[in-house]
Every structure is written in C-alpha cells, then in structure tokens.
N, C-alpha and C positions, 0 to 999 in steps of 0.2 A: 709565322708560321702556323697556320688551321691545327686541332685535333686530329684532326680526318689525314693532314700529310705525315703528321709527328707516327700515324698505325701507317700506317706505309709505306714510310719508312725503318720503320721495325721492320718489320714484316716483310722485307725483302725477298725475291727467288735467287737463289745463287747454284744454281746447276753439277756445278764444279765440284761442290762439296758433299752433296746429296750422299755419293759413297761414301766418302772418310768418313761424317758428320748423321747416316740414317741407315746405311744400312744394315749392322750388326743389333741395332734395335727390331727396324723393321720384320728381321730376320727372325729375330726371337718370338717378335709376335704373330708370325706367317705360324715359326712350327708349332706352334700352339694349339694353332688347330686345324691344324694339315697333318700334322705329326707324319712327314713324308720332306728329307732335305733336299733332293732337287729338284722337290712339288712350290715347295717354298723358296728356293734360291728362282723360280724359273716367277715366278709371282714378285717376289722383290724388284726384280730384271722386267718386266714386267708395266712394277710403279710406275718405272724410274724413267722409261716410255711414253709411259700416260700420261705422265709429266709434265717430260719436255714436248710431246701433244697439246697442252693442253697448255700451255703457264701464259699466256692471252685473258685466258679466264681465270684468271689469279690473282681477289680482288685485295687481297693485305690483311683480311678479317683474321685469317687466324693462321699461327705460325705453318712457316713452313715444315718442320714433322706434321703438326696435326692435318695438315690438306694432305699430304703426302699418304698418312697414315689412311685415311675418307679416303682415300682414289684407290689405295690398299684393302681397305675392306670390297668397297666395290665387285675387286679382283676376285677374293676372296670366293665371293658370293656363286662370282661369274664359273670359279673353280667347280666349285657342289652342284651349281646348278647340269650345266654341262658332266656333269659324271654320273648325273641324276635325269637327267635328258629322259632314258633310256630306260630306266626299275621305273617297276612299279606301276609299267601301259603295259595291256593286255592288247595283244595280236588277235585280229580278228581278220576272217579272208573273210570273200566274194567276188561267188560266181555273177561276172552278170553278162558272160558268153557262153551261153551249154551245145551244147550240139552234140546231139549222140555218138560222133567217129570222135570228137576231140575232147578234152580233157576237159574245156573250157581257160580262157584267161581267167587270173584274180585277181582284180585289185583291192593293195594290202596295205592298212590302217591301223593306225595305232589311236587307242584312245586310254588314256589319264584312268589310274585309280584312281578314287575320289578318297580312299584310306590310306593310302600311301602316304609316308611323314618324308618330307623335302629336309633337307644339309641346310636349307637358306631358310625356312621357317625354324627349322630347331635353333639356329646360332643367332636370329629375330627376337626367336618365343626366349630364350634365356638373359639375354641382353634386355630385352623389354623387363622384363624377370628384376629383371634388378637393377633397374633404370624404380621401379615404383618399390620392388623395397625401400631403394634409396631417401624417393623419395617419401613413404609412410613416415621413414625416422625422424626425417627433419617435423613433422606437425607436431603441436601438441600430445601431451601422452591419451589425458580424452579422447579429445579431435582425433587420431589414427583409432584406439579402440575402434571408435560409434566408426568409423567410416569405415573400416575391414568390416564389423559386425555388420553393414549394413550393404556396404558392393561388392566381398569378397566371400564372405560365409552365405550371404540372402538370408540374415535370421528378419523378421519379422519387424513391420514396425511394436507391434505391443511390446515384444522383449526388451527392445533398447531401450525403449523406454524405461519400461521398469529395474532394468538391470541397474540403472542412469540413475533413477529419483527424477523423471527428464521428462516436457511434456507434447506431440506432434509436433506442435508447432518449431520447439526448440530443435525437435531431433534435426529440422529439416533445413532449418536457421547451419548447426553443424555441419553437419551432412554438404549445405553449399560452399559454407568457407574451404571444407579442408578440398573439396571439389575443385573450386580454385587458387587454392596452394598450391592443390597439384598438379591439374595444369601448367601454372606458369613455371613449378618446378620440373613436370617432364619434356614442354620447352626447351628445357636449359640442358635438362641430362639427355636426353635422348631424340628430339627430331635433332 
C-alpha cells in the first residue's frame, strides 16, 4: 500500500461521530471568538451541515477535526462579515426625478467607509501577527533581530550595519535568508 493511501486511510470522515467527537471542541473554539452561546451553537451546526455537503471535497490531507475547524473559521468570518455589512457605511440619497410638484424619486445607495474596521480583518490581523511572531522565534537570534529591525521597525541599512558590525552586503544576505525562512514558516503555519 502506498503512503498516500495510508494517509487517506488515517484521515477518513465519519459524520456519525462528529457531534460526539468534535462538538465540544468546536463550540469552545467558537465561543471564544463570538462570545454568544446561541450564535456559537448555530455556527457549529452550520459547520456540520457544510461538512456534510462538502464531504466529496475532503482529500484526507488533514485530520477530520482540522478540516472541520477550517470550515468553522470560514463560518465565523462569514458571521462577522454579515453583521458588519451595514456598519461603517454612509447612506447617500440622490434625487433623480425632481419636479416642482413632487419631492422626486429617491435612489438610495450605500458607500463603504474606508476607515471602518471590520471583524474579519481584525481576526485575520491577530492570527497573522501571531503567526509572524511564531516564525520570528524560529530564526537564529541575530538573524531575527536584524530582520525585525529592517522589515518591521524600518531601521536604515547603515544603522543596522553599525550596530551589528557587518557590511551592507552581509546585511542583505542575512535579510534574504531570514525572508526565505519566514516565507517557508508562514506557508506552513499561516496559509
């Protein structure tokens, strides 16, 4: 039997056991993100239904629980997207049929507020920040400090070179290696 078949055998779906095996875990995961028991229950239920509908798409590359959590994450994001769809929008009314005898017909349009924060981007930003810090911690100490100074803190090349007593070409080699390591780590932990 090939290793691919072994992986598939290890990660089979069993919807009959989902509630028994995963409902508590998924509920706790959800309640920590939505802070409303009824909404959390609904999202977990929607996750199970979505899992049933998309069973044919399950490739067995992840465990059943991981697959259900990924569906749940999308459900949580959709929930926040829905409740924030009308927030942060300005209402614009325009008259397009104006006569002296009537007030005219009004066309109503909603325009997004570019400064409004939404819950989806807040969740993604928090998770992204955690993933970046986790990946930074895997780099060698000197490489991590240099990478952080250059790419996050925006120090100029000369300042970094003076502080670490390195040449600018050495700095760019260190930055390149750090970026390569960070990209691989982010691919594994974030994407």
